[in-house]
Legacy VTK file of the C-alpha trace (Angstrom):
# vtk DataFile Version 3.0
C-alpha trace
ASCII
DATASET POLYDATA
POINTS 386 float
16.709 -19.690 -16.157
15.795 -21.139 -11.991
19.292 -20.883 -9.908
19.608 -21.971 -6.615
18.633 -19.614 -3.575
22.284 -19.886 -2.237
24.308 -19.405 -5.475
25.623 -15.856 -4.893
28.884 -16.090 -6.937
31.802 -14.366 -6.249
31.258 -10.840 -7.817
27.895 -9.342 -10.129
29.157 -5.471 -10.728
32.307 -4.131 -12.644
33.429 -1.147 -13.713
34.835 -0.109 -17.395
38.058 1.925 -18.053
40.355 1.432 -15.378
40.571 0.783 -11.054
39.530 4.216 -10.437
36.376 4.783 -12.737
33.134 5.707 -12.218
31.453 3.798 -15.771
29.871 1.057 -13.824
28.820 -2.365 -15.380
26.553 -5.228 -14.258
26.935 -8.697 -15.946
23.404 -10.596 -16.524
23.273 -13.725 -15.080
21.889 -15.599 -18.116
24.263 -17.222 -20.653
22.168 -16.264 -23.867
22.315 -12.297 -21.882
25.848 -12.421 -21.131
26.400 -12.942 -25.082
24.742 -10.082 -26.196
26.486 -8.247 -22.926
29.962 -9.072 -24.536
29.116 -8.173 -27.755
31.100 -5.150 -27.624
33.104 -5.669 -24.755
36.331 -7.566 -24.601
37.644 -10.032 -21.312
39.902 -6.857 -20.464
37.650 -4.627 -20.033
36.096 -5.065 -16.268
37.975 -3.952 -13.389
37.139 -4.429 -9.704
36.644 -0.490 -9.397
37.826 1.175 -6.354
34.697 3.009 -5.952
32.784 -0.431 -5.602
35.233 -0.960 -2.781
37.400 -2.895 -4.516
41.217 -4.156 -5.136
41.655 -2.568 -8.400
42.359 -5.559 -10.276
41.145 -6.632 -13.597
38.044 -9.219 -13.448
37.203 -11.593 -15.673
33.527 -12.663 -17.151
32.523 -16.367 -16.262
30.297 -17.341 -18.954
28.245 -20.717 -17.323
25.048 -22.574 -18.212
24.459 -24.338 -15.094
24.275 -21.448 -12.624
24.977 -17.550 -12.688
27.339 -15.828 -14.940
29.305 -13.684 -12.900
32.925 -11.714 -12.653
35.831 -13.480 -11.256
39.014 -12.317 -9.562
42.140 -13.250 -11.167
44.449 -14.795 -9.173
46.202 -14.287 -7.153
43.424 -12.778 -4.990
43.799 -10.074 -2.059
40.487 -8.364 -1.997
38.416 -7.151 0.757
35.597 -5.973 -1.044
32.599 -6.346 0.730
29.237 -6.047 -1.500
29.567 -7.584 -4.821
25.564 -8.468 -5.525
23.685 -6.527 -8.190
22.943 -3.928 -6.216
26.716 -2.940 -5.463
26.875 -0.280 -8.002
23.958 1.308 -7.814
25.526 4.117 -6.027
27.213 4.357 -9.351
24.554 4.123 -11.789
22.788 6.947 -9.785
25.614 9.648 -10.283
25.770 8.888 -13.628
22.475 9.202 -14.403
22.295 12.496 -12.329
24.838 13.915 -14.349
23.246 13.163 -17.435
19.850 14.540 -16.267
21.873 17.987 -15.130
23.402 18.264 -18.614
19.801 18.156 -20.286
18.818 21.017 -17.678
21.501 22.828 -19.102
24.032 21.908 -16.081
27.709 21.326 -18.235
29.818 21.458 -14.779
29.125 18.878 -12.340
31.104 17.232 -9.603
30.078 13.877 -8.163
31.703 12.538 -5.508
30.868 9.232 -3.306
31.932 9.938 0.218
33.288 7.102 2.270
30.755 7.500 5.765
32.958 4.286 7.188
32.320 1.248 5.287
33.970 2.348 1.920
32.691 4.237 -1.216
28.892 3.662 -1.471
26.938 4.881 0.911
25.695 8.400 -0.435
26.054 9.957 -4.032
26.719 13.868 -3.977
26.636 15.412 -6.610
27.360 19.518 -6.869
26.569 22.158 -9.606
25.884 25.715 -10.309
29.785 26.438 -9.259
29.664 23.799 -6.580
27.197 26.184 -4.572
24.448 23.732 -5.126
24.126 19.942 -4.152
21.820 16.959 -4.285
22.713 14.189 -1.681
21.503 10.852 -2.191
21.277 8.930 1.364
21.780 5.020 0.619
23.457 3.619 3.365
21.648 3.945 7.089
22.358 7.166 9.052
21.789 7.267 12.577
19.403 10.736 13.176
21.850 12.429 14.864
24.451 12.165 12.131
22.119 13.160 9.674
21.224 16.046 11.298
25.207 16.887 11.896
25.650 16.026 8.107
22.274 18.566 7.315
23.772 21.477 9.076
26.986 21.137 7.710
26.324 20.599 3.845
23.916 23.582 4.628
26.584 25.875 5.618
28.611 25.478 2.824
26.176 25.060 0.009
23.985 27.696 -1.510
21.262 24.891 -1.840
21.318 21.246 -0.351
18.432 18.966 -1.487
18.613 15.699 0.050
17.014 11.976 -1.143
17.571 8.692 0.085
17.848 5.304 -1.347
15.687 2.312 -0.224
17.988 1.404 2.700
19.047 4.538 4.689
15.875 4.541 7.265
15.530 8.456 6.741
12.952 8.945 4.211
9.770 8.222 6.290
11.096 10.920 9.162
11.760 13.446 5.798
8.301 12.738 4.612
6.754 13.219 7.999
8.730 17.094 8.335
8.640 18.042 4.812
5.526 16.440 3.777
7.066 14.172 1.203
10.494 13.344 0.260
12.808 12.280 -2.540
13.577 8.382 -2.817
15.787 6.827 -5.277
16.408 2.673 -6.334
17.723 0.471 -9.327
16.218 -2.130 -10.784
17.762 -4.841 -13.413
15.666 -4.538 -16.599
16.819 -6.468 -20.267
20.284 -7.221 -18.065
20.605 -3.410 -16.734
20.420 -1.320 -13.743
17.770 1.018 -14.377
17.519 4.382 -11.864
14.390 5.396 -10.853
13.263 8.177 -8.824
10.060 8.737 -6.676
8.180 11.086 -4.261
7.504 9.472 -0.853
3.674 10.611 0.723
3.435 10.772 4.388
1.440 7.237 4.186
5.006 5.942 3.208
4.201 5.117 -0.917
6.345 5.923 -3.262
4.941 6.744 -7.051
8.074 5.629 -9.157
9.041 7.321 -12.187
12.526 7.923 -14.686
14.511 10.366 -14.245
13.755 12.242 -17.611
10.256 12.995 -16.698
11.882 15.068 -13.932
12.455 19.123 -13.867
15.289 20.894 -12.206
13.728 23.783 -10.042
15.477 25.994 -7.350
14.724 23.236 -4.905
15.860 20.792 -6.730
14.645 17.515 -8.538
10.730 18.261 -8.902
9.248 14.795 -9.672
5.842 14.372 -11.241
3.323 13.302 -8.576
0.184 11.022 -9.279
-2.832 12.151 -10.853
-5.081 12.857 -7.881
-2.646 14.090 -5.440
-2.520 17.440 -3.705
0.632 18.729 -5.431
-0.975 17.967 -9.037
-1.170 20.941 -11.056
-4.972 20.905 -12.105
-6.737 22.965 -15.127
-10.611 22.649 -15.186
-11.804 22.983 -19.133
-14.858 24.652 -19.907
-17.913 22.201 -20.487
-18.201 21.212 -24.289
-14.834 22.794 -25.361
-12.868 20.026 -25.598
-13.525 17.451 -28.608
-11.508 14.187 -29.377
-11.068 11.136 -31.120
-9.776 7.599 -30.229
-6.346 6.556 -31.897
-5.800 3.076 -30.539
-8.484 0.945 -29.673
-6.552 -0.570 -26.570
-7.164 1.191 -23.556
-5.125 0.999 -19.917
-6.420 0.730 -16.574
-6.594 4.245 -14.918
-7.151 3.127 -11.343
-9.371 0.397 -10.062
-12.775 2.438 -11.760
-11.194 4.155 -14.615
-9.644 3.349 -18.225
-7.351 5.293 -20.194
-8.195 5.801 -24.057
-5.492 6.923 -26.572
-6.692 9.950 -28.443
-6.327 12.917 -30.238
-7.429 16.272 -28.790
-8.503 19.449 -29.612
-10.004 22.372 -27.656
-12.218 25.169 -29.450
-9.183 27.507 -31.112
-6.258 25.560 -30.343
-4.067 22.977 -32.157
-4.779 19.099 -31.823
-2.339 16.995 -29.408
-2.198 13.469 -28.351
-3.401 13.114 -25.037
-4.941 10.297 -22.835
-8.363 10.603 -22.105
-9.588 8.982 -18.368
-13.313 7.651 -18.593
-15.018 5.550 -15.879
-15.729 1.579 -16.430
-19.264 2.628 -16.090
-19.373 4.974 -20.078
-19.457 2.835 -22.851
-15.758 3.186 -24.948
-15.857 6.013 -27.412
-15.761 4.477 -31.100
-13.041 5.203 -33.248
-14.700 6.108 -36.514
-17.016 9.163 -34.114
-16.070 12.445 -33.239
-16.560 12.969 -29.251
-17.111 15.648 -27.128
-16.325 15.777 -23.166
-19.018 16.714 -21.112
-19.292 18.542 -17.470
-16.352 19.736 -16.271
-13.012 17.607 -17.821
-9.923 18.244 -15.825
-6.579 18.862 -17.363
-3.316 17.046 -15.825
-0.100 18.202 -17.218
1.870 14.999 -17.042
6.116 16.481 -17.845
7.291 18.034 -21.008
4.749 18.775 -23.646
5.462 16.047 -25.826
3.408 13.453 -27.210
1.194 11.386 -24.466
2.090 14.218 -21.886
-1.314 15.257 -21.466
-3.996 13.403 -19.399
-7.567 14.542 -19.373
-9.816 13.119 -16.493
-14.063 13.463 -17.745
-16.627 11.294 -16.399
-19.112 11.637 -19.609
-19.270 12.926 -23.395
-21.153 13.159 -26.139
-21.037 11.274 -29.861
-21.452 13.863 -32.536
-23.900 12.514 -35.111
-21.417 14.109 -37.826
-17.849 13.288 -38.169
-16.322 16.642 -38.537
-17.178 19.525 -37.068
-16.391 23.284 -38.027
-15.153 24.106 -34.619
-12.821 21.263 -34.050
-11.506 21.745 -37.737
-8.547 19.773 -37.221
-10.107 16.234 -35.598
-10.593 13.567 -38.531
-12.134 10.225 -37.129
-11.192 6.500 -37.946
-13.114 5.717 -41.267
-16.628 3.932 -41.026
-16.285 0.352 -40.370
-17.818 -2.213 -42.999
-21.089 -3.714 -41.886
-21.392 -6.914 -40.702
-22.944 -9.582 -43.083
-26.272 -9.915 -43.278
-27.514 -12.440 -40.861
-24.344 -11.911 -38.641
-25.538 -8.426 -37.173
-24.428 -7.850 -33.655
-27.915 -7.374 -31.633
-26.077 -6.542 -29.032
-26.262 -3.011 -27.084
-23.986 -0.736 -25.537
-24.239 2.925 -23.658
-22.782 6.047 -24.416
-24.105 8.963 -22.594
-27.360 7.901 -21.333
-28.625 6.404 -24.492
-28.839 2.908 -25.180
-28.227 1.976 -28.680
-27.469 -1.788 -30.196
-28.551 -3.515 -33.201
-28.640 -3.012 -36.969
-29.752 0.640 -36.965
-27.453 1.510 -33.750
-24.952 4.074 -35.021
-27.830 6.346 -35.680
-28.444 9.520 -33.631
-31.601 10.340 -32.061
-32.920 12.463 -34.798
-32.248 10.220 -37.434
-33.788 7.401 -34.819
-37.149 9.005 -35.011
-37.233 8.847 -38.786
-37.216 5.377 -38.684
-40.596 3.059 -39.137
-42.027 1.240 -36.386
-40.439 -2.237 -38.058
-36.509 -0.332 -38.204
-37.254 0.535 -34.638
-37.824 -2.820 -33.152
-34.602 -4.135 -35.358
-32.391 -1.275 -33.271
-32.874 -2.925 -30.055
-32.381 0.399 -28.718
-34.431 1.583 -25.687
LINES 1 387
386 0 1 2 3 4 5 6 7 8 9 10 11 12 13 14 15 16 17 18 19 20 21 22 23 24 25 26 27 28 29 30 31 32 33 34 35 36 37 38 39 40 41 42 43 44 45 46 47 48 49 50 51 52 53 54 55 56 57 58 59 60 61 62 63 64 65 66 67 68 69 70 71 72 73 74 75 76 77 78 79 80 81 82 83 84 85 86 87 88 89 90 91 92 93 94 95 96 97 98 99 100 101 102 103 104 105 106 107 108 109 110 111 112 113 114 115 116 117 118 119 120 121 122 123 124 125 126 127 128 129 130 131 132 133 134 135 136 137 138 139 140 141 142 143 144 145 146 147 148 149 150 151 152 153 154 155 156 157 158 159 160 161 162 163 164 165 166 167 168 169 170 171 172 173 174 175 176 177 178 179 180 181 182 183 184 185 186 187 188 189 190 191 192 193 194 195 196 197 198 199 200 201 202 203 204 205 206 207 208 209 210 211 212 213 214 215 216 217 218 219 220 221 222 223 224 225 226 227 228 229 230 231 232 233 234 235 236 237 238 239 240 241 242 243 244 245 246 247 248 249 250 251 252 253 254 255 256 257 258 259 260 261 262 263 264 265 266 267 268 269 270 271 272 273 274 275 276 277 278 279 280 281 282 283 284 285 286 287 288 289 290 291 292 293 294 295 296 297 298 299 300 301 302 303 304 305 306 307 308 309 310 311 312 313 314 315 316 317 318 319 320 321 322 323 324 325 326 327 328 329 330 331 332 333 334 335 336 337 338 339 340 341 342 343 344 345 346 347 348 349 350 351 352 353 354 355 356 357 358 359 360 361 362 363 364 365 366 367 368 369 370 371 372 373 374 375 376 377 378 379 380 381 382 383 384 385
């Protein structure tokens, strides 16, 4: 539903479980999303939380069809809360996301605080863990450089390890990236009626590659964000030529930059098990067929993209060879899809495609060079092969 630009409404965020709670909720704008939001809640569940800079009083969720749904105070109203938009609870969403992530990383005793930097809570998130000696500080509000340097010195003197991260409006991520080579950034986006936390790495050119916390790891330095493919910090493993075979598992492709495509595949190095991975090939190379077994040529590069789960590997190569047989003893775990039924007579595809350096097409386009050499002249003309 379109809304007027000046239709800001009073309150878009609240907390659950009481005035001092740190459990945020975001009320969707649309009335259909409102119904889904209220399905497991009652109108008595929402508070103008003190950690939102609010009055702590109960709020009522209002449903509208001609304007944004929103929370409203119950009269009499004496609230001095200054921020009420969809981003006004982002500090709580970030704090909750960090607590869940640290628990998955084995850190059970975490302490989350939201220091008041002069305009109420919301300007920063501090998460202490490891017996309180480690700290992640997410700076969300603008902070003068002198105050930033003083805070860094103070926190470094009281904690064994401090990692600073920055929100979209702090203005400090650029300086951190210039000084340290990169900076960790946080942001929140509205998706499906929820606020979703994203974390990324900002480079010196100010570009940020965003991902979710579940793809990050906890190291001695703090949050380790997976780097984009091709960046200097990406760990790359070269693979021996002719040692890795693959079969395509999904014909749908996605883009891997302006000149390459990604294929979902089962991949098996010689002497190893089959893994699910994505294979990146140039646009100029014909798509690998699902009913053929393919071997990567040249020097493929392996990029670990996170935990060794399904689809957590990326292999970039420049070319491949399609084997004449559907199986090979060197890669016993790979089984291509069944050969598709031939097209009816008179409707055979005479178009060609390129696989490696061989042009194939027509009725006998699936044959290997050895099989092709056994055809008579008339059959060769029908292939359309050059």
